[in-house]
C-alpha positions, 0 to 999 in steps of 0.5 A, spaced: 895 226 741 891 220 739 894 215 734 898 220 730 904 219 725 908 223 730 905 218 736 907 212 732 914 215 730 916 216 737 913 209 740 918 206 735 924 211 737 923 209 744 923 202 743 929 202 739 932 206 745 931 201 749 935 196 746 937 189 750 936 191 757 942 187 759 947 190 754 946 197 758 946 194 765 939 196 767 932 192 767 927 192 761 922 195 766 927 201 767 928 202 760 921 202 758 919 206 764 924 212 762 922 211 755 914 211 756 915 217 761 919 221 756 915 220 750 908 221 754 911 227 757 912 230 750 906 227 747 901 230 753 904 237 752 908 236 759 902 233 763 906 230 769 900 225 771 900 222 763 907 221 763 907 217 769 901 213 767 905 212 760 911 210 764 908 205 768 904 202 763 911 202 758 915 199 764 910 193 766 910 192 758 917 192 757 918 187 763 913 182 761 915 182 753 922 181 755 920 175 760 916 172 754 922 173 749 928 171 754 925 168 761 926 161 759 932 157 760 939 160 758 935 166 756 931 163 751 924 165 750 919 163 755 916 158 751 922 155 748 922 153 741 914 153 741 914 159 736 906 160 736 906 160 744 911 165 744 908 169 738 901 169 742 904 171 749 907 177 745 900 179 742 897 178 749 902 183 752 902 188 747 894 187 747 893 189 754 898 194 753 894 197 748 887 197 752 891 200 758 893 206 753 885 206 751 886 202 745 883 196 743 886 189 744 884 186 737 887 192 734 894 189 735 898 186 730 892 186 725 
């Protein structure tokens, strides 16, 4: 299922399910991997290899995104109050994730 409304809806639902990792006691990677695996399994019609691939990409993406947003001092953004640097870093992380899934890095957030 490529770029369908269902695919986008499931990705939004998966993101919402992940929540803030530290509130539910597991890592951003674990939450992202579990959500990505489950979503990948459903969207691929039960293909385990695609589910695992999606789980790994989602886990790494979630961990990187969390680090950009909360990896600085006192759980603040990695780049502190520099909103532009934080926004660019988030864009790069999501763009790379899009490329890994077969999309285009420039198609993210435009």
